[in-house]
PADONU-737563 format. One record per residue: residue in three letters; x negated, y, z negated of N, C-alpha, C in turn. Coordinates in Angstrom, 3 decimals, padded with zeros to 6 digits. Example, Ala and Ser with C-alpha at 12.3 -4.5 7.8 and 13.67 -1.06 7.14 Angstrom:
REM residues 2
<node code="Ala" n_x="-013.190" n_y="-005.690" n_z="-007.800" ca_x="-012.300" ca_y="-004.500" ca_z="-007.800" c_x="-013.200" c_y="-003.300" c_z="-007.800"/>
<node code="Ser" n_x="-012.850" n_y="-002.250" n_z="-007.080" ca_x="-013.670" ca_y="-001.060" ca_z="-007.140" c_x="-012.900" c_y="000.030" c_z="-007.870"/>
END
This chain:
REM residues 78
<node code="Met" n_x="-033.320" n_y="015.207" n_z="044.479" ca_x="-032.206" ca_y="016.138" ca_z="044.491" c_x="-031.175" c_y="015.647" c_z="043.480"/>
<node code="Asp" n_x="-030.700" n_y="016.553" n_z="042.660" ca_x="-029.754" ca_y="016.162" ca_z="041.628" c_x="-028.349" c_y="016.670" c_z="041.936"/>
<node code="Ser" n_x="-027.442" n_y="016.359" n_z="041.041" ca_x="-026.037" ca_y="016.682" ca_z="041.278" c_x="-025.773" c_y="018.181" c_z="041.300"/>
<node code="Asp" n_x="-026.523" n_y="018.986" n_z="040.523" ca_x="-026.305" ca_y="020.433" ca_z="040.543" c_x="-026.557" c_y="021.011" c_z="041.931"/>
<node code="Arg" n_x="-027.585" n_y="020.540" n_z="042.585" ca_x="-027.898" ca_y="021.064" ca_z="043.917" c_x="-026.849" c_y="020.638" c_z="044.928"/>
<node code="Ile" n_x="-026.368" n_y="019.409" n_z="044.829" ca_x="-025.359" ca_y="018.918" ca_z="045.769" c_x="-024.031" c_y="019.642" c_z="045.558"/>
<node code="Ile" n_x="-023.608" n_y="019.738" n_z="044.309" ca_x="-022.344" ca_y="020.416" ca_z="043.997" c_x="-022.445" c_y="021.896" c_z="044.357"/>
<node code="Gly" n_x="-023.582" n_y="022.516" n_z="044.065" ca_x="-023.778" ca_y="023.921" ca_z="044.391" c_x="-023.688" c_y="024.179" c_z="045.884"/>
<node code="Ala" n_x="-024.316" n_y="023.325" n_z="046.672" ca_x="-024.265" ca_y="023.489" ca_z="048.125" c_x="-022.840" c_y="023.312" c_z="048.641"/>
<node code="Gly" n_x="-022.115" n_y="022.355" n_z="048.078" ca_x="-020.727" ca_y="022.143" ca_z="048.484" c_x="-019.836" c_y="023.321" c_z="048.132"/>
<node code="Lys" n_x="-020.024" n_y="023.849" n_z="046.940" ca_x="-019.221" ca_y="024.992" ca_z="046.506" c_x="-019.540" c_y="026.226" c_z="047.351"/>
<node code="Gln" n_x="-020.801" n_y="026.382" n_z="047.691" ca_x="-021.203" ca_y="027.515" ca_z="048.511" c_x="-020.574" c_y="027.407" c_z="049.906"/>
<node code="Ala" n_x="-020.594" n_y="026.217" n_z="050.484" ca_x="-019.992" ca_y="026.016" ca_z="051.804" c_x="-018.483" c_y="026.235" c_z="051.761"/>
<node code="Ala" n_x="-017.839" n_y="025.739" n_z="050.708" ca_x="-016.395" ca_y="025.930" ca_z="050.575" c_x="-016.058" c_y="027.414" c_z="050.421"/>
<node code="Gly" n_x="-016.899" n_y="028.145" n_z="049.709" ca_x="-016.698" ca_y="029.581" ca_z="049.561" c_x="-016.812" c_y="030.315" c_z="050.882"/>
<node code="Glu" n_x="-017.763" n_y="029.888" n_z="051.727" ca_x="-017.903" ca_y="030.493" ca_z="053.051" c_x="-016.658" c_y="030.263" c_z="053.895"/>
<node code="Val" n_x="-016.119" n_y="029.048" n_z="053.834" ca_x="-014.894" ca_y="028.743" ca_z="054.570" c_x="-013.735" c_y="029.577" c_z="054.029"/>
<node code="Gln" n_x="-013.630" n_y="029.655" n_z="052.715" ca_x="-012.551" ca_y="030.415" ca_z="052.091" c_x="-012.641" c_y="031.896" c_z="052.466"/>
<node code="Glu" n_x="-013.845" n_y="032.443" n_z="052.471" ca_x="-014.004" ca_y="033.835" ca_z="052.860" c_x="-013.614" c_y="034.027" c_z="054.330"/>
<node code="Gly" n_x="-013.990" n_y="033.072" n_z="055.176" ca_x="-013.628" ca_y="033.139" ca_z="056.590" c_x="-012.124" c_y="033.110" c_z="056.795"/>
<node code="Val" n_x="-011.446" n_y="032.265" n_z="056.041" ca_x="-009.978" ca_y="032.209" ca_z="056.124" c_x="-009.386" c_y="033.539" c_z="055.668"/>
<node code="Gly" n_x="-009.938" n_y="034.092" n_z="054.604" ca_x="-009.466" ca_y="035.393" ca_z="054.129" c_x="-009.653" c_y="036.478" c_z="055.165"/>
<node code="Asn" n_x="-010.782" n_y="036.449" n_z="055.876" ca_x="-011.016" ca_y="037.406" ca_z="056.952" c_x="-010.008" c_y="037.218" c_z="058.081"/>
<node code="Leu" n_x="-009.740" n_y="035.964" n_z="058.400" ca_x="-008.844" ca_y="035.635" ca_z="059.501" c_x="-007.420" c_y="036.105" c_z="059.235"/>
<node code="Ile" n_x="-006.949" n_y="035.894" n_z="058.012" ca_x="-005.563" ca_y="036.271" ca_z="057.704" c_x="-005.467" c_y="037.667" c_z="057.087"/>
<node code="Gly" n_x="-006.607" n_y="038.291" n_z="056.842" ca_x="-006.610" ca_y="039.641" ca_z="056.299" c_x="-006.249" c_y="039.730" c_z="054.827"/>
<node code="Asp" n_x="-006.566" n_y="038.690" n_z="054.073" ca_x="-006.250" ca_y="038.663" ca_z="052.643" c_x="-007.518" c_y="038.952" c_z="051.842"/>
<node code="Ser" n_x="-007.564" n_y="040.124" n_z="051.222" ca_x="-008.769" ca_y="040.522" ca_z="050.485" c_x="-008.984" c_y="039.680" c_z="049.236"/>
<node code="Arg" n_x="-007.917" n_y="039.180" n_z="048.629" ca_x="-008.060" ca_y="038.335" ca_z="047.441" c_x="-008.752" c_y="037.011" c_z="047.802"/>
<node code="Thr" n_x="-008.372" n_y="036.415" n_z="048.915" ca_x="-009.000" ca_y="035.168" ca_z="049.365" c_x="-010.457" c_y="035.419" c_z="049.733"/>
<node code="Gln" n_x="-010.742" n_y="036.555" n_z="050.355" ca_x="-012.118" ca_y="036.897" ca_z="050.694" c_x="-012.967" c_y="037.019" c_z="049.429"/>
<node code="Ala" n_x="-012.433" n_y="037.726" n_z="048.438" ca_x="-013.172" ca_y="037.919" ca_z="047.183" c_x="-013.400" c_y="036.596" c_z="046.469"/>
<node code="Gln" n_x="-012.391" n_y="035.747" n_z="046.456" ca_x="-012.531" ca_y="034.435" ca_z="045.815" c_x="-013.587" c_y="033.602" c_z="046.542"/>
<node code="Gly" n_x="-013.622" n_y="033.694" n_z="047.863" ca_x="-014.633" ca_y="032.987" ca_z="048.639" c_x="-016.036" c_y="033.465" c_z="048.327"/>
<node code="Arg" n_x="-016.199" n_y="034.790" n_z="048.220" ca_x="-017.520" ca_y="035.333" ca_z="047.867" c_x="-017.922" c_y="034.899" c_z="046.459"/>
<node code="Lys" n_x="-016.956" n_y="034.863" n_z="045.544" ca_x="-017.239" ca_y="034.421" ca_z="044.169" c_x="-017.689" c_y="032.965" c_z="044.161"/>
<node code="Asn" n_x="-017.000" n_y="032.118" n_z="044.925" ca_x="-017.377" ca_y="030.706" ca_z="044.990" c_x="-018.757" c_y="030.525" c_z="045.610"/>
<node code="Gln" n_x="-019.078" n_y="031.359" n_z="046.601" ca_x="-020.413" ca_y="031.293" ca_z="047.198" c_x="-021.482" c_y="031.631" c_z="046.161"/>
<node code="Ala" n_x="-021.247" n_y="032.675" n_z="045.385" ca_x="-022.215" ca_y="033.083" ca_z="044.366" c_x="-022.371" c_y="032.011" c_z="043.294"/>
<node code="Gln" n_x="-021.263" n_y="031.403" n_z="042.879" ca_x="-021.333" ca_y="030.337" ca_z="041.879" c_x="-022.085" c_y="029.134" c_z="042.424"/>
<node code="Gly" n_x="-021.834" n_y="028.801" n_z="043.680" ca_x="-022.538" ca_y="027.689" ca_z="044.302" c_x="-024.026" c_y="027.942" c_z="044.412"/>
<node code="Glu" n_x="-024.396" n_y="029.165" n_z="044.789" ca_x="-025.810" ca_y="029.518" ca_z="044.883" c_x="-026.475" c_y="029.452" c_z="043.512"/>
<node code="Ala" n_x="-025.795" n_y="029.937" n_z="042.479" ca_x="-026.356" ca_y="029.880" ca_z="041.125" c_x="-026.553" c_y="028.436" c_z="040.680"/>
<node code="Gln" n_x="-025.585" n_y="027.587" n_z="040.953" ca_x="-025.699" ca_y="026.189" ca_z="040.563" c_x="-026.826" c_y="025.509" c_z="041.332"/>
<node code="Asn" n_x="-026.980" n_y="025.862" n_z="042.596" ca_x="-028.070" ca_y="025.313" ca_z="043.398" c_x="-029.417" c_y="025.752" c_z="042.838"/>
<node code="Gln" n_x="-029.537" n_y="027.012" n_z="042.430" ca_x="-030.777" ca_y="027.507" ca_z="041.849" c_x="-031.103" c_y="026.799" c_z="040.531"/>
<node code="Ile" n_x="-030.080" n_y="026.535" n_z="039.730" ca_x="-030.292" ca_y="025.790" ca_z="038.478" c_x="-030.831" c_y="024.399" c_z="038.782"/>
<node code="Gly" n_x="-030.267" n_y="023.761" n_z="039.794" ca_x="-030.751" ca_y="022.440" ca_z="040.195" c_x="-032.201" c_y="022.477" c_z="040.651"/>
<node code="Gln" n_x="-032.567" n_y="023.516" n_z="041.398" ca_x="-033.954" ca_y="023.652" ca_z="041.843" c_x="-034.884" c_y="023.867" c_z="040.657"/>
<node code="Leu" n_x="-034.443" n_y="024.662" n_z="039.689" ca_x="-035.250" ca_y="024.890" ca_z="038.488" c_x="-035.437" c_y="023.583" c_z="037.714"/>
<node code="Glu" n_x="-034.372" n_y="022.809" n_z="037.584" ca_x="-034.485" ca_y="021.520" ca_z="036.892" c_x="-035.459" c_y="020.602" c_z="037.606"/>
<node code="Asp" n_x="-035.412" n_y="020.592" n_z="038.947" ca_x="-036.352" ca_y="019.775" ca_z="039.707" c_x="-037.792" c_y="020.225" c_z="039.469"/>
<node code="Tyr" n_x="-038.013" n_y="021.537" n_z="039.447" ca_x="-039.360" ca_y="022.068" ca_z="039.225" c_x="-039.869" c_y="021.681" c_z="037.840"/>
<node code="Ile" n_x="-039.004" n_y="021.828" n_z="036.837" ca_x="-039.404" ca_y="021.481" ca_z="035.472" c_x="-039.720" c_y="019.996" c_z="035.368"/>
<node code="Arg" n_x="-038.942" n_y="019.173" n_z="036.034" ca_x="-039.173" ca_y="017.730" ca_z="036.021" c_x="-040.488" c_y="017.381" c_z="036.717"/>
<node code="Asp" n_x="-040.807" n_y="018.087" n_z="037.824" ca_x="-042.015" ca_y="017.791" ca_z="038.592" c_x="-043.274" c_y="018.415" c_z="037.987"/>
<node code="Gln" n_x="-043.142" n_y="019.581" n_z="037.357" ca_x="-044.286" ca_y="020.325" ca_z="036.818" c_x="-044.019" c_y="020.761" c_z="035.377"/>
<node code="Pro" n_x="-043.924" n_y="019.824" n_z="034.429" ca_x="-043.540" ca_y="020.208" ca_z="033.068" c_x="-044.548" c_y="021.116" c_z="032.356"/>
<node code="Leu" n_x="-045.835" n_y="020.891" n_z="032.544" ca_x="-046.825" ca_y="021.731" ca_z="031.861" c_x="-046.835" c_y="023.148" c_z="032.417"/>
<node code="Thr" n_x="-046.740" n_y="023.273" n_z="033.706" ca_x="-046.689" ca_y="024.601" ca_z="034.327" c_x="-045.437" c_y="025.342" c_z="033.882"/>
<node code="Ala" n_x="-044.305" n_y="024.649" n_z="033.859" ca_x="-043.048" ca_y="025.266" ca_z="033.440" c_x="-043.127" c_y="025.719" c_z="031.985"/>
<node code="Ala" n_x="-043.733" n_y="024.912" n_z="031.128" ca_x="-043.875" ca_y="025.296" ca_z="029.723" c_x="-044.779" c_y="026.516" c_z="029.584"/>
<node code="Ala" n_x="-045.876" n_y="026.553" n_z="030.346" ca_x="-046.789" ca_y="027.698" ca_z="030.289" c_x="-046.093" c_y="028.974" c_z="030.758"/>
<node code="Ile" n_x="-045.283" n_y="028.870" n_z="031.801" ca_x="-044.534" ca_y="030.030" ca_z="032.291" c_x="-043.539" c_y="030.493" c_z="031.233"/>
<node code="Ala" n_x="-042.844" n_y="029.563" n_z="030.602" ca_x="-041.872" ca_y="029.924" ca_z="029.566" c_x="-042.547" c_y="030.609" c_z="028.384"/>
<node code="Val" n_x="-043.707" n_y="030.103" n_z="027.965" ca_x="-044.437" ca_y="030.723" ca_z="026.856" c_x="-044.892" c_y="032.127" c_z="027.247"/>
<node code="Gly" n_x="-045.416" n_y="032.269" n_z="028.443" ca_x="-045.860" ca_y="033.584" ca_z="028.911" c_x="-044.715" c_y="034.569" c_z="029.019"/>
<node code="Phe" n_x="-043.599" n_y="034.116" n_z="029.510" ca_x="-042.418" ca_y="034.980" ca_z="029.625" c_x="-041.911" c_y="035.392" c_z="028.248"/>
<node code="Gly" n_x="-041.893" n_y="034.459" n_z="027.314" ca_x="-041.482" ca_y="034.769" ca_z="025.946" c_x="-042.426" c_y="035.755" c_z="025.288"/>
<node code="Trp" n_x="-043.725" n_y="035.578" n_z="025.508" ca_x="-044.705" ca_y="036.518" ca_z="024.954" c_x="-044.484" c_y="037.916" c_z="025.524"/>
<node code="Leu" n_x="-044.256" n_y="037.999" n_z="026.845" ca_x="-044.032" ca_y="039.283" ca_z="027.488" c_x="-042.789" c_y="039.971" c_z="026.947"/>
<node code="Leu" n_x="-041.703" n_y="039.225" n_z="026.798" ca_x="-040.485" ca_y="039.805" ca_z="026.236" c_x="-040.704" c_y="040.259" c_z="024.797"/>
<node code="Gly" n_x="-041.472" n_y="039.508" n_z="024.039" ca_x="-041.787" ca_y="039.903" ca_z="022.664" c_x="-042.600" c_y="041.182" c_z="022.610"/>
<node code="Arg" n_x="-043.528" n_y="041.336" n_z="023.550" ca_x="-044.345" ca_y="042.553" ca_z="023.590" c_x="-043.503" c_y="043.758" c_z="024.003"/>
<node code="Leu" n_x="-042.519" n_y="043.531" n_z="024.851" ca_x="-041.658" ca_y="044.632" ca_z="025.283" c_x="-040.551" c_y="044.918" c_z="024.286"/>
<node code="Arg" n_x="-040.415" n_y="044.034" n_z="023.287" ca_x="-039.402" ca_y="044.142" ca_z="022.241" c_x="-037.976" c_y="044.191" c_z="022.805"/>
<node code="Ile" n_x="-037.753" n_y="043.394" n_z="023.826" ca_x="-036.423" ca_y="043.297" ca_z="024.425" c_x="-035.524" c_y="042.403" c_z="023.563"/>
<node code="Ile" n_x="-036.134" n_y="041.370" n_z="023.032" ca_x="-035.330" ca_y="040.423" ca_z="022.230" c_x="-035.383" c_y="040.834" c_z="020.784"/>
END
């Protein structure tokens, strides 16, 4: 487990608390900020999981990246 996953989980938990406080006091700005922090924490946690996967399975990750790039090239998205 790396720092991105730990920080992401902490930020997500803090966002949940912040949203709860916003609900309790009826402040929509605090609720929105809490939801934003939760989303940022989840994204950071997902990045950490991806880094762990790439570290554990480098050849598989490279093959997936090549396949994804080929698919995007065929669809002419990039």
